[in-house]
N, C-alpha and C positions, 0 to 999 in steps of 0.2 A: 489668527489661526495659521496663516502661512509662515509667520516667523517661528512659531512653535513647531510646525512640521519640519522646517528646515533645520532648526537646532537639533531636532531628534535624529537628523540624518547628516549631520555636518561631516562626519568621517567617511561618508560614502564616496565611492570613486565615480559613479555614474548615477543619473537619475532618469527614470522613465516617466515622461510627462502624463502618460495614461494613468499611471499610478497616483500622480498628484491629483489629476481631475477626479478619480475615484474617491480619493480622500476628501477633497473639497466639496464634492457633490454627494456625500453620504446621504441616503434617503432620509434619515432622521433629522438632518440639519438644513435642508434646502426645500423650499416650497416649490410647487409646480410653477408658480408665477415667476419665481427667481430663475428657474431653469430656462424660461423662454427669453430672459434678457440676454443670456450668453449663448450664442449659437456655437457650432463646432469650430468655425473659423476663429471667432474671437477668443474662444477657450484656448485654442492653440497658442494664440498670440500672447494672452495673459500669462500662461505658464511659462513660455519661452522667455518673456520679459522678466518675470520674477526670478527665474533660474539665473539668467545672465546678471541681473542686478545683485542678487544676494550671494550667489555661489559661482563667480566667474571661472573658478578653477575646474568646475565639473564639466564632463563630457555630456552633451545632450544628444539623445537619440533623435534623428531627423526622419522626416517622411512617415511619421506615425499617424495612425487614425485614432482620433480621440472618440472614445465611446463613454459618455457619462455613465457612472455607476456600473462599470463592467463588472465589478465584483461587489454587489450590494451587500449591505450589512445583514447578518443573520440575527434576527431579533428573538424569534419565538423558539424556545427549546422544545424539541420533540421527545428527547430522552430525559426522563426524570432522574434525579439524583439517587433514586432508590434502586437503580439497575444493579444487578448482581447482588441483590439483597441477601440471598441464601448462600453466598460464597464467602470463603475466607482468603485473604491475601497469602501468597506464598513467595518465598525467595529461596531458591535451591542453588547451592554451589556445585558446579559441575567441573569438567576438564579445565586445567590451567587456572583455577580459581575464579572462573567466570560465574557471575550470578545471573540466573534466569528468574525473571519475575513473572508472576501470574496470579490467577485465582482458581480455586477449586471448591467444589461442593457437590452435593446430591448423593444418591445411593443407586447401585446398579452397576452394569458393565462399564469399565472405564472408557471415556471418549475424550480424545485430545483434540482441541481446537487451535488452529494456527492461522494467523492473519496475513494480510498482504501489505503492499507499499501504498501510501507512505503512512501506515496506520499502526495499530497495536491491538491488544486483545479486546478492546472495546467494540470492535466491529461486530461482535457476536451478541450485542445488547438486545437485539430483537428476538433471539431464540434462547438465550442463556437461561432465563428463568423457567421456561418450559421444559428444557432438557434435563434440569436437575431432578425432575419428578421421576425419570426413568433411567438416568445414567449418573455415573460419577464423573462429572465434567472437570477437565483440566484445561483452562484457557491461558495460553502463554504469550508473552512478548518474546519474539525472536531475539537472539543476540544482535545488539546494535539498535534495536527498536524499543520504544516505550521506556520502561523503567529497568530493562535488563542492561547488563554490562556492555560497554562499547569499547572493546579492546583495540589498540592500534593494529594495523594490518601489516603485511609484508609485500614484497615485490611480486610474489606469485599469487597473492590474494587468498592464500590458504585459510587464513583466519576466518574468512566469510565464505568458504566453500560450502556447498550443500551437504557434503560428507561431514564436515565439522558441525554444521548447524543441526543436522539430523542426529548426530551423536549427543548434542545438547538435549534434545527432546527425549532420546532414549534414556539418558541419565536421569532426567527429571522423573520420568515415569518409573524407573527402577527405585529411586529414592522414595517415591510415594507408595511403592509396593505393588505396582501394576506391571506384571510380567507380560501380559498380553492386553492389547487394547485396540479400539477403533480410532480412526482419524478422520476428521473433516477439516479441509483446509482451503483457503482462498489465495490466488495469486502467488506471491513469493513463498507463502507458507505451503502452497500446494507443490512448489518445486522442491522445497525441503522434504515434504512428504514423499515425493517420488523417490528421492534418495534414501529416505528412511525405510520405505518398503523394500528396496533393493538390498540395503546394508543389513536390515534386521527382519528378514522375511518370517522368522519364526514368531515374531512379536506382534506384527500388525495383522489383525484379523480381517478387517475390511477397511477400505479407504474411499473417501469421497473428495474429489478434486473440482474446484470451482474456477471456471473461466481461464483455463490454460491448456495448451498443447505442449508436448515435450520440448524443453528448451533447445535441444540440438536441432530438432526439426524446424523450429521457428527461425533460428539463425541461419541454418543452411539453405532454407527455401525463401529467404527474404526477397520480396519484390517491392515495387514502388508503393502499392497500397499498404502493405504492412509497415514499411519504413515511415510512411507519412503519419499513419495512425499511432504507432509506437515509437515516435521520434525519441522519446526519453530513453529507450533501450540503447540508443546510440550516443545520446548526450551524456548520460550518467557514467558511461564507461570511459569517457575521456580522462586523460592523465590528470591526476590531483595536482593542484586544488582548483582546477578550472571550473568544473561544474559546481564544486562546493561553494566557491566564491559567488557565482552568479545566483545560486538558490538563496545563499545567505543575504544577498543584497535586497531581496524582497520575497520572503517566504510565503506571504499571503497570496501574492500573485501566482507563485508557483504551485500552490496546492490546487489552484483552479486549472491551470494549464497542464499540470501533472496529473489531473483527474479527467482527462479527456477534453480539455479546453472548455470546461463548464464554468459558467458564472456561479458565484457563491449561492445564489437563491436556488439554483438547480441541484445543489449539494445538501439541501435542507434535510434530506433523509438521514444524514449523519446525526442530526440533532446537535444542539449547541455545545453540550458537554463534550461529546465525542469530537466534534469539529475543532474545538479549542485544544483538546488533547493532541490531535494529529498536528495542528498548527504549531503547538509548543515543541513538538518533536523537530519540525522543520526550522525552528528558531535556535535549536541547539546544534552548534558546529560539529560536536562529536557524533550526534545522531546522523546528520547529513553525510558526514564522511562514511559512516558505517553503511548507510543506505547505498551510497556510490560503490562502496567496496563489495556489497552484495551483488550489484549488477556487473561489476568488473570481474568478479569470480564467475558469474554465469557465462560471460563472454570468453573465458579462458580456461581455468582449471576445471570447472564444472563440465565443459564440453569435452575435455580430455578424459575426465572420469566416465562420462557417458559413453564415449567410444570404447574405452577399456571394458566397461560392463557389457556393451553390445558384443565385443569380440569374444568375451569369455562366457557368453550366454547368461548373464546375470540379469533377470527380468523381475518385474513385479509379480509376486506369486499369489497375492490375495485377491479376492473379488473386488472389482473396482467400479465405482460410479463417477461419471464425469458430467457436470452440468455447466452450461456455458450461456452467455447472453446472446439472445437472438439478434441484438442490434450492434454487436461488437465485432472485433477483429477475428476471434476464434470462428465465428459463424462465417465470415466473409472470406477468410484466407486459408482456412484449414478444414480437414475432415477429422474432427476430434476423436470419434469412436475408432475410426481406422487407424489414426496415428497412435493411439494408446494401446490398441491391440498388437501393434508391432513391438511394444516393449513390455507386454504382459504375457504371462503364461496361463492366466486364469481368465474368468469371464469379465467382459467390459460392457456396461450398460450406460445409458445416459440420454440426455435430451437438451434442447435449448429452452431457455426460460425468457419470457417477454419482459426483460428489464435491461438495465445497463450493466457495466462491469462490476459494480459493487453489489453483487448478488445478495450477500447476507443482510445488507441494510436496505436494499431496494425491494427485495422480495422475501422478507423473513418467514412469512407464513408458508410459502412454497418450499423454502429451504428446510423448515422444520418438518413439513410433511415428507419430503424426499429422504431426509435423514432417518426418521422413524421407520418408514416403509422399507428402506434398503437394509438397515441394520437389523430389523426384526424378521426379515425374510429368511 
């Protein structure tokens, strides 16, 4: 097993022994009796000796804490392959020949759904089938994510600015014949929605933002608690290809650490099909680069655009609902209602939900209830 593992990683520049231990001690392959034979100290020694013997050219991380099965295998799918059963795939060509992928279906007022990092439109699997009963739902992969185009960026990161990504969404909705529409968005998609509301105020009727505060506020008021919890905000904006290379070295480890430091079994609410889809994205260098560019844009051109909007009095004009995790950074570090009122000229309502950051997948029933309640009000 070890030889096979090393051969699959023979081109790596560095190896994390914790990742090796995770692989060797996958729950499906090692009995409880076998686990007792190797304690943490001996495990460390075994891995270091294997590494030095087989791959003397590799750099070895020192002083690591070995935690067997830190990322246990996700065996049982929660999401069935029948999700989005009443939807049709769509691929719409927008500005500069960019293809935006997604799914749409249902009847009723148009509702645009946008996902967050490091995911794609599948995050809505818990509410999608119910929403089509009352709405014409359009669930998209943002540019750079999922099956949408991943164009090369520029030094100013304009290609992945929220202004440009918002225009993608507006173009898709126009192509589908939806002049006005509702939006519900999570994380990165919610940041795109903020700009969509500002740039296209006549088109967005109502918006629901999940687990974010305005980007400019979050960066300008950064303190130790925020920086520690959202370390990836400062990691992903580093000069390319530094973060891209590190993520590419072990995408599966990153999806745990990039999801709040959770072990894989704690991410079981994704479901196997969705988890594998998100992981596939992190295994694609073009997707990883696009994700980093999304964050680099937020830390540069998006902040400039936000300041210009503030100076010119351009605000969100539609009614806004904000929902956030009671256990997360938005609850601990910000006053979300107050912060969104500063950038809105209409009503702002909202509350915290007793779940983690991945609200659509952790609390789909509550999200569905809040969507219907707010949009029908």
